[in-house]
N, C-alpha and C positions, 0 to 999 in steps of 0.2 A: 577417450570420448572424442577428443579432437581428431585422432586419427581415424576413428569410424565415421566422423562427418566428412573428412577429407576423402575418405575411400568411397563414400556415397556420392559425393559431388563428382569425383572422377568417373565413377561408373555411369552417372546420369549424362556426362559430357560424352563419353564413349557411346552411350545408347542413342543420344541425339545425333551424333555423327554417323552412326550406322543407318538411322532412319533418313537422314539427308542423302547418304550414299545410295540407298535403295531407289529414292525419288529421282536422282539424277541418273541419266542414262549414258554412259560413256560410249562415243562414237566407236572407239577401238574395240569394244566388246560385242558389237553387233555386226551381223553379216548383211543385214538389209531390213526392210521394212514393207509391210503391206498397208496401204493407206486406202480407206474406204469412206466415201461421203455420200450422204443423202441430203438434198437441198429441196425443201418444199416450201410452198406458200400457205399461209393460214389467213383466213379472212380478216382484215382489219376492221377496227371498231368504226361505225358510221357516225354521221352527224357531228354533234358538239364533242364526242368523245374521240374522233379521229385525230391523228398526228398531223402536224404541219410538214409538209415535204417541199423543198426548194426544186423548182423546175430546172435548174442547172446545178447540179451537185459537183463536187470537186472530181477532177479526172481520176482514173485509176493511178495509183502511185507507181512510180518506177524509178527506184534509186539508181545511183551510178553504178552501185556493185550488184544490183539484181538483175537477173536474166529470166526470160519467159521460155517455156517450152510447151509444145504441142504433144499431148499424150499420142504415143505410138500405138499400133494395133495390138490385139490380144496376141501374146507371144507364149509359146509353150516350150517345154524342155527343162533341162536341169539348171540352167543358168540364163533364163531370159534377161533381156536388157532392162536397165532402169528406165522408168517412165513409159513403160509398156503396160497396156490395161490388164488388169486381172480378169480371167475368164469367168463367165457367170458362175460357174460351179464353186468359185473361191470367195464369192461375195456372201458375207456371213449376215449382212443387214437386209437381205431379200425378205424375211418374214415382216420386219418393221415396214419396209417399202410397201408391202402388199396390204398391211392394215392402213397405211396412210392411203393408198389408192382406193380402198373401199369405204373410206369416210368422206362424207360430204363437206366436212370441214377443212380438208387439206387438199393440195394439188401438188403432187410430186413433180418438179422441175428438172431433177438431175439425181441419177444414181450410178456411181462410177467408182472403180477401185483402180490403183496403180502400184507398180513397184517402185521403190526408191532406195538409194544407198547413201549419197553424200547428203550430210546434213549441216555442213560449214556455212554459218550465215553469209560469209563472203562471196560463196560459191553456189549455193543451192539455189536452182531456178525455182520459179513459181509455175504451176501449171495454169495455162491460159484457158479461158472459156470465151465463147461456146467450144464445144467439142468439134474436132474435125475442121477448125479454122485456125489457119496460120496468120498472125498479124504481119503486116508488111514492116520491114525493118525500117528504122528512121531513115536510112540512107536511100531507100527505094520508094518512099512515100513522096509524091510529087504534086505540085499544083499545076504544073505544066510539063510538057514533055521535055523541056530544056533545062529546067531548073529545079533541083531537089528541095523540098521544104523540110529542113531537118527539125523544125520545131513542132511539126505536126504530131498529134497524138494518134497512134495506130488505131485505137478503138474508134475513131472518126470513120473507119472504114469497115465497119461491121456489115455483115449480110443484112439485108432488109428483112424484117420480121423477127429479128433476134429478141428475145424477151429476157434472157439472163446472160451476163457477161462479166468478166473481171478475172481475178486471179485466186488461186488456192495454193498455199505454200506450207510445208512442214520443214521445220529446222530446229537446229539444237542451239541454245544458248547454255545456261546451267542445266536446264530441263528441256525436254521437247516442248516445242511451241507450235501451234497451227494458226496460220494467219489467213484471213478471208478479206478480199477487198472486191465486193460485188456490187452490180448495179441490175436492177430489175425494173421492166416496164410491163404493165398489164397486158397490153396489146401488141407489144413488138414494136421496135423503132422502124422508121422509114427514113433512110438517110437523104432522101430527096425532099422530104417534107417535115423535117424536124422543126418544132417551134417551141416557144415557152408554154404552150397549153399541155405539153406532154408531161406527165408526172413521171419522174424517175426516182426509185427508191434506193438509197445507198446502204450498204452494210460493210462496216470496216471494223474488224475485231481481231484480237490475238488472244489465244487461249493455252494455258499450259496443259500438258497432256501426261496421262500415264498409259503404258502399254497395256492392251487387252481390255481397256475400259471404253464405253460409249460416252462420248462427251456431246453435250448439246449447247449451241451457240444461239442465244435468243435474240428476237427482233421483233418490232411491231407487226411486220409483213412477212419476213422470211424466218425460217427455221433451218438450221444446218446441223446434222448428226455426223460424227466423225469418229472412226475407230482406227487406231494405229496398231498393228500387231508385227510381231518379230518373224520374218520370214523362215529363219532357221527352226523355230519352233512348228511353223506349219509344214515344213518338209519332214520334220520328224513325226508329226502328226499323220501326213499322208503315208509314211512308211509303215507305222503302226496299223493304219487301217488296211493297208495292201496285205500285211502279214495276217490279219485277222480274216 
């Protein structure tokens, strides 16, 4: 009887280990990832039910080990570079985006996908928003033509009219994690006339991920849908479709 109990306990331990192993995604076992993100605004509660938002939220985080990257253009071929955009034909959340577009309750702010390979937290860069904007490096941001201002925040130099800005980051610790550090302005910012009357909505979250599942990051004003897929699986699917 004691032997049976020990055997059952051992089997339970093995089973739990297998479950945890399945949840963890070893970087060495993957060839790359496709990351797809839809960010939308939903109308916040009015009046007494409204959230309180500070006019000067914390700036976008940038740790000493974190880098930023601007997404490259759409790239085709068998081995497109990392952080190049996925073509529209490979965006699998298009149906969801269309339903959001046709609803009066939501406003789609961004729908984009990219390729990524490195997931090391010490090296993996964050994708910077808005798209097509490259933040000035700290060494080139200047207050005057003669003296660089190394303490300036590059997001102080956003294009006027920007409504959504910040960073999106996929990395791997024990599990895949997706991090967002976003700021949203209803009518867009104006770098020359920013004052304390402009409400900026911050959204900072980190979410564990599973491959192939759509995850939702909730917020009183913003919503983020994200799906991470294995690129090798996508290539195999494309080959199967081509044969058919």
